[in-house]
mmCIF file of the N, C-alpha and C atoms, coordinates in Angstrom:
data_MODEL
# 
_entry.id   MODEL 
# 
loop_
_atom_site.group_PDB 
_atom_site.id 
_atom_site.type_symbol 
_atom_site.label_atom_id 
_atom_site.label_alt_id 
_atom_site.label_comp_id 
_atom_site.label_asym_id 
_atom_site.label_entity_id 
_atom_site.label_seq_id 
_atom_site.pdbx_PDB_ins_code 
_atom_site.Cartn_x 
_atom_site.Cartn_y 
_atom_site.Cartn_z 
_atom_site.occupancy 
_atom_site.B_iso_or_equiv 
_atom_site.pdbx_formal_charge 
_atom_site.auth_seq_id 
_atom_site.auth_comp_id 
_atom_site.auth_asym_id 
_atom_site.auth_atom_id 
_atom_site.pdbx_PDB_model_num 
ATOM 1   N N  . UNK A 1 1  ? 0.834   -1.215 -0.103  1.00 0.00 ? 1  UNK A N  1 
ATOM 2   C CA . UNK A 1 1  ? 0.101   0.140  0.136   1.00 0.00 ? 1  UNK A CA 1 
ATOM 3   C C  . UNK A 1 1  ? 0.931   1.283  0.018   1.00 0.00 ? 1  UNK A C  1 
ATOM 4   N N  . UNK A 1 2  ? 1.790   1.271  -0.886  1.00 0.00 ? 2  UNK A N  1 
ATOM 5   C CA . UNK A 1 2  ? 2.697   2.428  -0.931  1.00 0.00 ? 2  UNK A CA 1 
ATOM 6   C C  . UNK A 1 2  ? 1.870   3.732  -1.201  1.00 0.00 ? 2  UNK A C  1 
ATOM 7   N N  . UNK A 1 3  ? 0.838   3.654  -1.925  1.00 0.00 ? 3  UNK A N  1 
ATOM 8   C CA . UNK A 1 3  ? -0.036  4.860  -2.484  1.00 0.00 ? 3  UNK A CA 1 
ATOM 9   C C  . UNK A 1 3  ? -0.455  5.461  -0.990  1.00 0.00 ? 3  UNK A C  1 
ATOM 10  N N  . UNK A 1 4  ? -0.969  4.552  -0.298  1.00 0.00 ? 4  UNK A N  1 
ATOM 11  C CA . UNK A 1 4  ? -1.707  5.110  1.094   1.00 0.00 ? 4  UNK A CA 1 
ATOM 12  C C  . UNK A 1 4  ? -0.614  5.863  1.724   1.00 0.00 ? 4  UNK A C  1 
ATOM 13  N N  . UNK A 1 5  ? 0.705   5.134  1.969   1.00 0.00 ? 5  UNK A N  1 
ATOM 14  C CA . UNK A 1 5  ? 1.635   5.910  2.892   1.00 0.00 ? 5  UNK A CA 1 
ATOM 15  C C  . UNK A 1 5  ? 1.960   7.248  2.262   1.00 0.00 ? 5  UNK A C  1 
ATOM 16  N N  . UNK A 1 6  ? 2.207   7.181  0.808   1.00 0.00 ? 6  UNK A N  1 
ATOM 17  C CA . UNK A 1 6  ? 2.656   8.488  0.218   1.00 0.00 ? 6  UNK A CA 1 
ATOM 18  C C  . UNK A 1 6  ? 1.538   9.431  0.250   1.00 0.00 ? 6  UNK A C  1 
ATOM 19  N N  . UNK A 1 7  ? 0.205   9.348  -0.044  1.00 0.00 ? 7  UNK A N  1 
ATOM 20  C CA . UNK A 1 7  ? -0.846  10.206 0.245   1.00 0.00 ? 7  UNK A CA 1 
ATOM 21  C C  . UNK A 1 7  ? -0.846  10.778 1.682   1.00 0.00 ? 7  UNK A C  1 
ATOM 22  N N  . UNK A 1 8  ? -0.697  9.733  2.551   1.00 0.00 ? 8  UNK A N  1 
ATOM 23  C CA . UNK A 1 8  ? -0.863  10.362 4.098   1.00 0.00 ? 8  UNK A CA 1 
ATOM 24  C C  . UNK A 1 8  ? 0.208   11.498 4.190   1.00 0.00 ? 8  UNK A C  1 
ATOM 25  N N  . UNK A 1 9  ? 1.623   10.987 3.949   1.00 0.00 ? 9  UNK A N  1 
ATOM 26  C CA . UNK A 1 9  ? 2.792   11.959 4.046   1.00 0.00 ? 9  UNK A CA 1 
ATOM 27  C C  . UNK A 1 9  ? 2.523   13.252 3.256   1.00 0.00 ? 9  UNK A C  1 
ATOM 28  N N  . UNK A 1 10 ? 2.087   13.239 2.035   1.00 0.00 ? 10 UNK A N  1 
ATOM 29  C CA . UNK A 1 10 ? 1.631   14.385 1.268   1.00 0.00 ? 10 UNK A CA 1 
ATOM 30  C C  . UNK A 1 10 ? 0.789   15.291 1.948   1.00 0.00 ? 10 UNK A C  1 
ATOM 31  N N  . UNK A 1 11 ? -0.099  14.797 2.858   1.00 0.00 ? 11 UNK A N  1 
ATOM 32  C CA . UNK A 1 11 ? -1.074  15.556 3.398   1.00 0.00 ? 11 UNK A CA 1 
ATOM 33  C C  . UNK A 1 11 ? -0.482  16.010 4.811   1.00 0.00 ? 11 UNK A C  1 
ATOM 34  N N  . UNK A 1 12 ? 0.607   15.325 5.076   1.00 0.00 ? 12 UNK A N  1 
ATOM 35  C CA . UNK A 1 12 ? 1.275   15.810 6.593   1.00 0.00 ? 12 UNK A CA 1 
ATOM 36  C C  . UNK A 1 12 ? 0.486   15.178 7.557   1.00 0.00 ? 12 UNK A C  1 
ATOM 37  N N  . UNK A 1 13 ? -0.167  14.155 7.326   1.00 0.00 ? 13 UNK A N  1 
ATOM 38  C CA . UNK A 1 13 ? -0.776  13.276 8.457   1.00 0.00 ? 13 UNK A CA 1 
ATOM 39  C C  . UNK A 1 13 ? -0.052  12.273 9.029   1.00 0.00 ? 13 UNK A C  1 
ATOM 40  N N  . UNK A 1 14 ? -0.184  12.113 10.444  1.00 0.00 ? 14 UNK A N  1 
ATOM 41  C CA . UNK A 1 14 ? 0.399   10.863 11.042  1.00 0.00 ? 14 UNK A CA 1 
ATOM 42  C C  . UNK A 1 14 ? -0.823  9.598  11.000  1.00 0.00 ? 14 UNK A C  1 
ATOM 43  N N  . UNK A 1 15 ? -0.256  8.640  11.436  1.00 0.00 ? 15 UNK A N  1 
ATOM 44  C CA . UNK A 1 15 ? -1.043  7.418  11.583  1.00 0.00 ? 15 UNK A CA 1 
ATOM 45  C C  . UNK A 1 15 ? -2.162  7.758  12.781  1.00 0.00 ? 15 UNK A C  1 
ATOM 46  N N  . UNK A 1 16 ? -1.835  8.347  13.719  1.00 0.00 ? 16 UNK A N  1 
ATOM 47  C CA . UNK A 1 16 ? -2.564  8.857  14.657  1.00 0.00 ? 16 UNK A CA 1 
ATOM 48  C C  . UNK A 1 16 ? -3.726  9.877  14.085  1.00 0.00 ? 16 UNK A C  1 
ATOM 49  N N  . UNK A 1 17 ? -3.385  10.746 13.252  1.00 0.00 ? 17 UNK A N  1 
ATOM 50  C CA . UNK A 1 17 ? -4.378  11.682 12.697  1.00 0.00 ? 17 UNK A CA 1 
ATOM 51  C C  . UNK A 1 17 ? -5.247  11.010 11.862  1.00 0.00 ? 17 UNK A C  1 
ATOM 52  N N  . UNK A 1 18 ? -4.622  10.000 11.180  1.00 0.00 ? 18 UNK A N  1 
ATOM 53  C CA . UNK A 1 18 ? -5.587  9.081  10.280  1.00 0.00 ? 18 UNK A CA 1 
ATOM 54  C C  . UNK A 1 18 ? -6.622  8.028  11.187  1.00 0.00 ? 18 UNK A C  1 
ATOM 55  N N  . UNK A 1 19 ? -6.091  7.771  12.330  1.00 0.00 ? 19 UNK A N  1 
ATOM 56  C CA . UNK A 1 19 ? -6.993  7.217  13.335  1.00 0.00 ? 19 UNK A CA 1 
ATOM 57  C C  . UNK A 1 19 ? -8.205  8.216  13.776  1.00 0.00 ? 19 UNK A C  1 
ATOM 58  N N  . UNK A 1 20 ? -8.020  9.334  13.947  1.00 0.00 ? 20 UNK A N  1 
ATOM 59  C CA . UNK A 1 20 ? -8.993  10.138 14.330  1.00 0.00 ? 20 UNK A CA 1 
ATOM 60  C C  . UNK A 1 20 ? -10.017 10.440 12.995  1.00 0.00 ? 20 UNK A C  1 
ATOM 61  N N  . UNK A 1 21 ? -9.294  10.397 11.821  1.00 0.00 ? 21 UNK A N  1 
ATOM 62  C CA . UNK A 1 21 ? -10.132 10.745 10.540  1.00 0.00 ? 21 UNK A CA 1 
ATOM 63  C C  . UNK A 1 21 ? -10.951 9.739  10.161  1.00 0.00 ? 21 UNK A C  1 
ATOM 64  N N  . UNK A 1 22 ? -10.568 8.461  10.284  1.00 0.00 ? 22 UNK A N  1 
ATOM 65  C CA . UNK A 1 22 ? -11.208 7.210  9.734   1.00 0.00 ? 22 UNK A CA 1 
ATOM 66  C C  . UNK A 1 22 ? -11.780 6.297  10.877  1.00 0.00 ? 22 UNK A C  1 
ATOM 67  N N  . UNK A 1 23 ? -11.309 6.458  12.204  1.00 0.00 ? 23 UNK A N  1 
ATOM 68  C CA . UNK A 1 23 ? -11.831 5.412  13.072  1.00 0.00 ? 23 UNK A CA 1 
ATOM 69  C C  . UNK A 1 23 ? -11.206 4.115  13.146  1.00 0.00 ? 23 UNK A C  1 
ATOM 70  N N  . UNK A 1 24 ? -10.238 4.110  12.343  1.00 0.00 ? 24 UNK A N  1 
ATOM 71  C CA . UNK A 1 24 ? -9.412  2.810  12.248  1.00 0.00 ? 24 UNK A CA 1 
ATOM 72  C C  . UNK A 1 24 ? -8.396  3.012  13.151  1.00 0.00 ? 24 UNK A C  1 
ATOM 73  N N  . UNK A 1 25 ? -8.095  2.100  14.069  1.00 0.00 ? 25 UNK A N  1 
ATOM 74  C CA . UNK A 1 25 ? -7.287  1.976  15.210  1.00 0.00 ? 25 UNK A CA 1 
ATOM 75  C C  . UNK A 1 25 ? -5.796  2.127  14.384  1.00 0.00 ? 25 UNK A C  1 
ATOM 76  N N  . UNK A 1 26 ? -4.869  2.763  15.206  1.00 0.00 ? 26 UNK A N  1 
ATOM 77  C CA . UNK A 1 26 ? -3.555  3.353  14.556  1.00 0.00 ? 26 UNK A CA 1 
ATOM 78  C C  . UNK A 1 26 ? -2.791  1.940  14.329  1.00 0.00 ? 26 UNK A C  1 
ATOM 79  N N  . UNK A 1 27 ? -2.875  1.022  15.273  1.00 0.00 ? 27 UNK A N  1 
ATOM 80  C CA . UNK A 1 27 ? -2.077  -0.252 14.824  1.00 0.00 ? 27 UNK A CA 1 
ATOM 81  C C  . UNK A 1 27 ? -2.542  -1.128 13.673  1.00 0.00 ? 27 UNK A C  1 
ATOM 82  N N  . UNK A 1 28 ? -3.944  -1.011 13.628  1.00 0.00 ? 28 UNK A N  1 
ATOM 83  C CA . UNK A 1 28 ? -4.515  -1.746 12.301  1.00 0.00 ? 28 UNK A CA 1 
ATOM 84  C C  . UNK A 1 28 ? -4.153  -0.795 11.050  1.00 0.00 ? 28 UNK A C  1 
ATOM 85  N N  . UNK A 1 29 ? -4.186  0.381  11.352  1.00 0.00 ? 29 UNK A N  1 
ATOM 86  C CA . UNK A 1 29 ? -3.844  1.279  9.999   1.00 0.00 ? 29 UNK A CA 1 
ATOM 87  C C  . UNK A 1 29 ? -2.349  1.078  9.634   1.00 0.00 ? 29 UNK A C  1 
ATOM 88  N N  . UNK A 1 30 ? -1.558  0.750  10.861  1.00 0.00 ? 30 UNK A N  1 
ATOM 89  C CA . UNK A 1 30 ? -0.119  0.426  10.242  1.00 0.00 ? 30 UNK A CA 1 
ATOM 90  C C  . UNK A 1 30 ? 0.097   -0.701 9.610   1.00 0.00 ? 30 UNK A C  1 
ATOM 91  N N  . UNK A 1 31 ? -0.893  -1.762 9.966   1.00 0.00 ? 31 UNK A N  1 
ATOM 92  C CA . UNK A 1 31 ? -0.673  -3.055 9.379   1.00 0.00 ? 31 UNK A CA 1 
ATOM 93  C C  . UNK A 1 31 ? -1.267  -2.922 7.895   1.00 0.00 ? 31 UNK A C  1 
ATOM 94  N N  . UNK A 1 32 ? -2.149  -2.020 7.720   1.00 0.00 ? 32 UNK A N  1 
ATOM 95  C CA . UNK A 1 32 ? -2.570  -1.964 6.270   1.00 0.00 ? 32 UNK A CA 1 
ATOM 96  C C  . UNK A 1 32 ? -1.490  -1.166 5.210   1.00 0.00 ? 32 UNK A C  1 
ATOM 97  N N  . UNK A 1 33 ? -0.957  -0.336 6.031   1.00 0.00 ? 33 UNK A N  1 
ATOM 98  C CA . UNK A 1 33 ? 0.128   0.527  5.225   1.00 0.00 ? 33 UNK A CA 1 
ATOM 99  C C  . UNK A 1 33 ? 1.104   -0.405 4.797   1.00 0.00 ? 33 UNK A C  1 
ATOM 100 N N  . UNK A 1 34 ? 1.551   -1.292 5.893   1.00 0.00 ? 34 UNK A N  1 
ATOM 101 C CA . UNK A 1 34 ? 2.603   -2.158 5.520   1.00 0.00 ? 34 UNK A CA 1 
ATOM 102 C C  . UNK A 1 34 ? 2.456   -3.238 4.882   1.00 0.00 ? 34 UNK A C  1 
ATOM 103 N N  . UNK A 1 35 ? 1.020   -3.477 4.548   1.00 0.00 ? 35 UNK A N  1 
ATOM 104 C CA . UNK A 1 35 ? 0.844   -4.741 3.671   1.00 0.00 ? 35 UNK A CA 1 
ATOM 105 C C  . UNK A 1 35 ? 0.606   -5.983 4.601   1.00 0.00 ? 35 UNK A C  1 
ATOM 106 N N  . UNK A 1 36 ? 0.651   -5.830 5.867   1.00 0.00 ? 36 UNK A N  1 
ATOM 107 C CA . UNK A 1 36 ? 0.122   -6.869 6.598   1.00 0.00 ? 36 UNK A CA 1 
ATOM 108 C C  . UNK A 1 36 ? -1.270  -7.183 6.841   1.00 0.00 ? 36 UNK A C  1 
ATOM 109 N N  . UNK A 1 37 ? -2.163  -6.417 6.414   1.00 0.00 ? 37 UNK A N  1 
ATOM 110 C CA . UNK A 1 37 ? -3.460  -6.608 6.720   1.00 0.00 ? 37 UNK A CA 1 
ATOM 111 C C  . UNK A 1 37 ? -4.289  -6.133 5.452   1.00 0.00 ? 37 UNK A C  1 
ATOM 112 N N  . UNK A 1 38 ? -5.339  -6.637 4.911   1.00 0.00 ? 38 UNK A N  1 
ATOM 113 C CA . UNK A 1 38 ? -6.109  -5.925 3.839   1.00 0.00 ? 38 UNK A CA 1 
ATOM 114 C C  . UNK A 1 38 ? -7.320  -5.133 4.235   1.00 0.00 ? 38 UNK A C  1 
ATOM 115 N N  . UNK A 1 39 ? -7.538  -3.972 3.639   1.00 0.00 ? 39 UNK A N  1 
ATOM 116 C CA . UNK A 1 39 ? -8.699  -3.282 3.766   1.00 0.00 ? 39 UNK A CA 1 
ATOM 117 C C  . UNK A 1 39 ? -9.960  -3.736 3.685   1.00 0.00 ? 39 UNK A C  1 
ATOM 118 N N  . UNK A 1 40 ? -10.912 -3.531 4.439   1.00 0.00 ? 40 UNK A N  1 
ATOM 119 C CA . UNK A 1 40 ? -12.355 -3.713 4.210   1.00 0.00 ? 40 UNK A CA 1 
ATOM 120 C C  . UNK A 1 40 ? -12.744 -2.626 3.095   1.00 0.00 ? 40 UNK A C  1 
ATOM 121 N N  . UNK A 1 41 ? -13.867 -3.051 2.421   1.00 0.00 ? 41 UNK A N  1 
ATOM 122 C CA . UNK A 1 41 ? -14.629 -1.780 1.776   1.00 0.00 ? 41 UNK A CA 1 
ATOM 123 C C  . UNK A 1 41 ? -14.754 -0.516 2.397   1.00 0.00 ? 41 UNK A C  1 
ATOM 124 N N  . UNK A 1 42 ? -15.289 -0.629 3.815   1.00 0.00 ? 42 UNK A N  1 
ATOM 125 C CA . UNK A 1 42 ? -15.561 0.418  4.512   1.00 0.00 ? 42 UNK A CA 1 
ATOM 126 C C  . UNK A 1 42 ? -14.293 1.292  4.969   1.00 0.00 ? 42 UNK A C  1 
ATOM 127 N N  . UNK A 1 43 ? -13.332 0.510  5.212   1.00 0.00 ? 43 UNK A N  1 
ATOM 128 C CA . UNK A 1 43 ? -12.078 1.097  5.647   1.00 0.00 ? 43 UNK A CA 1 
ATOM 129 C C  . UNK A 1 43 ? -11.713 1.768  4.403   1.00 0.00 ? 43 UNK A C  1 
ATOM 130 N N  . UNK A 1 44 ? -11.578 1.344  3.295   1.00 0.00 ? 44 UNK A N  1 
ATOM 131 C CA . UNK A 1 44 ? -10.940 1.760  2.113   1.00 0.00 ? 44 UNK A CA 1 
ATOM 132 C C  . UNK A 1 44 ? -11.754 3.231  1.759   1.00 0.00 ? 44 UNK A C  1 
ATOM 133 N N  . UNK A 1 45 ? -13.110 3.198  1.854   1.00 0.00 ? 45 UNK A N  1 
ATOM 134 C CA . UNK A 1 45 ? -13.917 4.309  1.798   1.00 0.00 ? 45 UNK A CA 1 
ATOM 135 C C  . UNK A 1 45 ? -13.849 5.429  2.645   1.00 0.00 ? 45 UNK A C  1 
ATOM 136 N N  . UNK A 1 46 ? -13.410 5.345  3.902   1.00 0.00 ? 46 UNK A N  1 
ATOM 137 C CA . UNK A 1 46 ? -13.097 6.089  4.875   1.00 0.00 ? 46 UNK A CA 1 
ATOM 138 C C  . UNK A 1 46 ? -11.858 6.712  4.756   1.00 0.00 ? 46 UNK A C  1 
ATOM 139 N N  . UNK A 1 47 ? -10.723 5.880  4.096   1.00 0.00 ? 47 UNK A N  1 
ATOM 140 C CA . UNK A 1 47 ? -9.487  6.241  3.967   1.00 0.00 ? 47 UNK A CA 1 
ATOM 141 C C  . UNK A 1 47 ? -9.506  7.177  2.626   1.00 0.00 ? 47 UNK A C  1 
ATOM 142 N N  . UNK A 1 48 ? -10.259 6.910  1.700   1.00 0.00 ? 48 UNK A N  1 
ATOM 143 C CA . UNK A 1 48 ? -10.379 7.713  0.522   1.00 0.00 ? 48 UNK A CA 1 
ATOM 144 C C  . UNK A 1 48 ? -10.628 9.068  0.786   1.00 0.00 ? 48 UNK A C  1 
ATOM 145 N N  . UNK A 1 49 ? -12.010 9.018  1.748   1.00 0.00 ? 49 UNK A N  1 
ATOM 146 C CA . UNK A 1 49 ? -12.458 10.576 2.043   1.00 0.00 ? 49 UNK A CA 1 
ATOM 147 C C  . UNK A 1 49 ? -11.723 11.265 2.727   1.00 0.00 ? 49 UNK A C  1 
ATOM 148 N N  . UNK A 1 50 ? -10.794 10.649 3.889   1.00 0.00 ? 50 UNK A N  1 
ATOM 149 C CA . UNK A 1 50 ? -9.779  11.510 4.590   1.00 0.00 ? 50 UNK A CA 1 
ATOM 150 C C  . UNK A 1 50 ? -8.682  12.001 3.800   1.00 0.00 ? 50 UNK A C  1 
ATOM 151 N N  . UNK A 1 51 ? -8.270  11.114 2.852   1.00 0.00 ? 51 UNK A N  1 
ATOM 152 C CA . UNK A 1 51 ? -7.047  11.680 1.964   1.00 0.00 ? 51 UNK A CA 1 
ATOM 153 C C  . UNK A 1 51 ? -7.475  12.414 0.866   1.00 0.00 ? 51 UNK A C  1 
ATOM 154 N N  . UNK A 1 52 ? -8.829  12.479 0.535   1.00 0.00 ? 52 UNK A N  1 
ATOM 155 C CA . UNK A 1 52 ? -9.406  13.398 -0.557  1.00 0.00 ? 52 UNK A CA 1 
ATOM 156 C C  . UNK A 1 52 ? -8.968  12.784 -1.883  1.00 0.00 ? 52 UNK A C  1 
ATOM 157 N N  . UNK A 1 53 ? -9.289  11.374 -2.211  1.00 0.00 ? 53 UNK A N  1 
ATOM 158 C CA . UNK A 1 53 ? -8.800  10.451 -3.306  1.00 0.00 ? 53 UNK A CA 1 
ATOM 159 C C  . UNK A 1 53 ? -10.001 9.586  -3.293  1.00 0.00 ? 53 UNK A C  1 
ATOM 160 N N  . UNK A 1 54 ? -9.675  8.737  -4.532  1.00 0.00 ? 54 UNK A N  1 
ATOM 161 C CA . UNK A 1 54 ? -10.875 7.596  -4.753  1.00 0.00 ? 54 UNK A CA 1 
ATOM 162 C C  . UNK A 1 54 ? -10.331 6.235  -4.348  1.00 0.00 ? 54 UNK A C  1 
ATOM 163 N N  . UNK A 1 55 ? -11.368 5.483  -4.162  1.00 0.00 ? 55 UNK A N  1 
ATOM 164 C CA . UNK A 1 55 ? -10.985 4.096  -3.819  1.00 0.00 ? 55 UNK A CA 1 
ATOM 165 C C  . UNK A 1 55 ? -10.351 3.425  -4.860  1.00 0.00 ? 55 UNK A C  1 
ATOM 166 N N  . UNK A 1 56 ? -10.502 3.754  -6.069  1.00 0.00 ? 56 UNK A N  1 
ATOM 167 C CA . UNK A 1 56 ? -9.742  3.157  -7.168  1.00 0.00 ? 56 UNK A CA 1 
ATOM 168 C C  . UNK A 1 56 ? -8.361  3.684  -7.192  1.00 0.00 ? 56 UNK A C  1 
ATOM 169 N N  . UNK A 1 57 ? -7.849  4.750  -6.893  1.00 0.00 ? 57 UNK A N  1 
ATOM 170 C CA . UNK A 1 57 ? -6.345  5.163  -6.715  1.00 0.00 ? 57 UNK A CA 1 
ATOM 171 C C  . UNK A 1 57 ? -5.933  4.260  -5.603  1.00 0.00 ? 57 UNK A C  1 
ATOM 172 N N  . UNK A 1 58 ? -6.397  4.206  -4.488  1.00 0.00 ? 58 UNK A N  1 
ATOM 173 C CA . UNK A 1 58 ? -5.779  3.398  -3.561  1.00 0.00 ? 58 UNK A CA 1 
ATOM 174 C C  . UNK A 1 58 ? -5.705  1.952  -3.992  1.00 0.00 ? 58 UNK A C  1 
ATOM 175 N N  . UNK A 1 59 ? -6.626  1.252  -4.770  1.00 0.00 ? 59 UNK A N  1 
ATOM 176 C CA . UNK A 1 59 ? -6.631  0.153  -5.197  1.00 0.00 ? 59 UNK A CA 1 
ATOM 177 C C  . UNK A 1 59 ? -5.595  -0.173 -6.334  1.00 0.00 ? 59 UNK A C  1 
ATOM 178 N N  . UNK A 1 60 ? -4.923  0.900  -7.002  1.00 0.00 ? 60 UNK A N  1 
ATOM 179 C CA . UNK A 1 60 ? -4.165  1.017  -7.872  1.00 0.00 ? 60 UNK A CA 1 
ATOM 180 C C  . UNK A 1 60 ? -4.890  0.820  -9.392  1.00 0.00 ? 60 UNK A C  1 
ATOM 181 N N  . UNK A 1 61 ? -6.226  1.096  -9.484  1.00 0.00 ? 61 UNK A N  1 
ATOM 182 C CA . UNK A 1 61 ? -6.885  0.840  -10.631 1.00 0.00 ? 61 UNK A CA 1 
ATOM 183 C C  . UNK A 1 61 ? -6.986  2.181  -11.451 1.00 0.00 ? 61 UNK A C  1 
ATOM 184 N N  . UNK A 1 62 ? -6.284  3.178  -11.067 1.00 0.00 ? 62 UNK A N  1 
ATOM 185 C CA . UNK A 1 62 ? -5.989  4.274  -11.768 1.00 0.00 ? 62 UNK A CA 1 
ATOM 186 C C  . UNK A 1 62 ? -4.905  5.036  -11.249 1.00 0.00 ? 62 UNK A C  1 
ATOM 187 N N  . UNK A 1 63 ? -4.452  5.922  -12.075 1.00 0.00 ? 63 UNK A N  1 
ATOM 188 C CA . UNK A 1 63 ? -3.368  6.729  -11.771 1.00 0.00 ? 63 UNK A CA 1 
ATOM 189 C C  . UNK A 1 63 ? -3.740  8.089  -11.213 1.00 0.00 ? 63 UNK A C  1 
ATOM 190 N N  . UNK A 1 64 ? -5.082  8.428  -11.309 1.00 0.00 ? 64 UNK A N  1 
ATOM 191 C CA . UNK A 1 64 ? -5.462  9.792  -11.101 1.00 0.00 ? 64 UNK A CA 1 
ATOM 192 C C  . UNK A 1 64 ? -5.878  9.805  -9.548  1.00 0.00 ? 64 UNK A C  1 
ATOM 193 N N  . UNK A 1 65 ? -5.017  10.783 -8.983  1.00 0.00 ? 65 UNK A N  1 
ATOM 194 C CA . UNK A 1 65 ? -5.528  10.818 -7.516  1.00 0.00 ? 65 UNK A CA 1 
ATOM 195 C C  . UNK A 1 65 ? -6.559  11.575 -7.043  1.00 0.00 ? 65 UNK A C  1 
ATOM 196 N N  . UNK A 1 66 ? -7.214  12.497 -8.015  1.00 0.00 ? 66 UNK A N  1 
ATOM 197 C CA . UNK A 1 66 ? -8.125  13.523 -7.793  1.00 0.00 ? 66 UNK A CA 1 
ATOM 198 C C  . UNK A 1 66 ? -9.394  12.596 -7.777  1.00 0.00 ? 66 UNK A C  1 
ATOM 199 N N  . UNK A 1 67 ? -10.270 12.698 -6.450  1.00 0.00 ? 67 UNK A N  1 
ATOM 200 C CA . UNK A 1 67 ? -11.374 11.888 -6.493  1.00 0.00 ? 67 UNK A CA 1 
ATOM 201 C C  . UNK A 1 67 ? -12.476 12.196 -7.474  1.00 0.00 ? 67 UNK A C  1 
ATOM 202 N N  . UNK A 1 68 ? -13.465 11.232 -7.652  1.00 0.00 ? 68 UNK A N  1 
ATOM 203 C CA . UNK A 1 68 ? -14.436 11.409 -8.550  1.00 0.00 ? 68 UNK A CA 1 
ATOM 204 C C  . UNK A 1 68 ? -15.381 12.637 -7.860  1.00 0.00 ? 68 UNK A C  1 
ATOM 205 N N  . UNK A 1 69 ? -16.163 13.466 -8.704  1.00 0.00 ? 69 UNK A N  1 
ATOM 206 C CA . UNK A 1 69 ? -17.051 14.207 -8.085  1.00 0.00 ? 69 UNK A CA 1 
ATOM 207 C C  . UNK A 1 69 ? -18.300 13.367 -7.334  1.00 0.00 ? 69 UNK A C  1 
ATOM 208 N N  . UNK A 1 70 ? -18.507 13.892 -6.147  1.00 0.00 ? 70 UNK A N  1 
ATOM 209 C CA . UNK A 1 70 ? -19.305 13.152 -5.252  1.00 0.00 ? 70 UNK A CA 1 
ATOM 210 C C  . UNK A 1 70 ? -20.763 13.650 -5.358  1.00 0.00 ? 70 UNK A C  1 
ATOM 211 N N  . UNK A 1 71 ? -21.660 12.454 -5.351  1.00 0.00 ? 71 UNK A N  1 
ATOM 212 C CA . UNK A 1 71 ? -23.238 12.660 -5.529  1.00 0.00 ? 71 UNK A CA 1 
ATOM 213 C C  . UNK A 1 71 ? -23.742 12.874 -4.142  1.00 0.00 ? 71 UNK A C  1 
ATOM 214 N N  . UNK A 1 72 ? -24.679 13.426 -4.026  1.00 0.00 ? 72 UNK A N  1 
ATOM 215 C CA . UNK A 1 72 ? -25.554 13.419 -2.861  1.00 0.00 ? 72 UNK A CA 1 
ATOM 216 C C  . UNK A 1 72 ? -26.716 12.454 -2.904  1.00 0.00 ? 72 UNK A C  1 
ATOM 217 N N  . UNK A 1 73 ? -26.845 11.685 -2.105  1.00 0.00 ? 73 UNK A N  1 
ATOM 218 C CA . UNK A 1 73 ? -27.639 10.439 -2.028  1.00 0.00 ? 73 UNK A CA 1 
ATOM 219 C C  . UNK A 1 73 ? -29.117 11.145 -1.751  1.00 0.00 ? 73 UNK A C  1 
ATOM 220 N N  . UNK A 1 74 ? -30.196 10.473 -2.358  1.00 0.00 ? 74 UNK A N  1 
ATOM 221 C CA . UNK A 1 74 ? -31.550 11.114 -2.156  1.00 0.00 ? 74 UNK A CA 1 
ATOM 222 C C  . UNK A 1 74 ? -31.956 11.300 -0.526  1.00 0.00 ? 74 UNK A C  1 
ATOM 223 N N  . UNK A 1 75 ? -31.533 10.360 0.275   1.00 0.00 ? 75 UNK A N  1 
ATOM 224 C CA . UNK A 1 75 ? -31.966 10.434 1.665   1.00 0.00 ? 75 UNK A CA 1 
ATOM 225 C C  . UNK A 1 75 ? -31.219 11.715 2.281   1.00 0.00 ? 75 UNK A C  1 
ATOM 226 N N  . UNK A 1 76 ? -30.106 12.269 1.701   1.00 0.00 ? 76 UNK A N  1 
ATOM 227 C CA . UNK A 1 76 ? -29.426 13.321 2.268   1.00 0.00 ? 76 UNK A CA 1 
ATOM 228 C C  . UNK A 1 76 ? -29.760 14.642 1.817   1.00 0.00 ? 76 UNK A C  1 
ATOM 229 N N  . UNK A 1 77 ? -30.511 14.686 0.812   1.00 0.00 ? 77 UNK A N  1 
ATOM 230 C CA . UNK A 1 77 ? -31.024 15.786 0.076   1.00 0.00 ? 77 UNK A CA 1 
ATOM 231 C C  . UNK A 1 77 ? -31.959 16.877 1.020   1.00 0.00 ? 77 UNK A C  1 
ATOM 232 N N  . UNK A 1 78 ? -32.490 16.140 1.893   1.00 0.00 ? 78 UNK A N  1 
ATOM 233 C CA . UNK A 1 78 ? -33.174 16.888 2.781   1.00 0.00 ? 78 UNK A CA 1 
ATOM 234 C C  . UNK A 1 78 ? -34.726 17.110 2.695   1.00 0.00 ? 78 UNK A C  1 
# 
């Protein structure tokens, strides 16, 4: 997960900061970054939001760091 670590460092975030932003325990986050643990879908979504990128970029399915435009779900429109 080199992209994950690179993005985190580009933002100037520590693993503790990522814990606060994502709710993923720092020790688990460290294991994810070092390839010792896989991401769940929900963890990937939270990390992508925290790092302002797409899940596809984290999964190395695209080289585009910029996230896709976000849509508002019908239940959030108010």
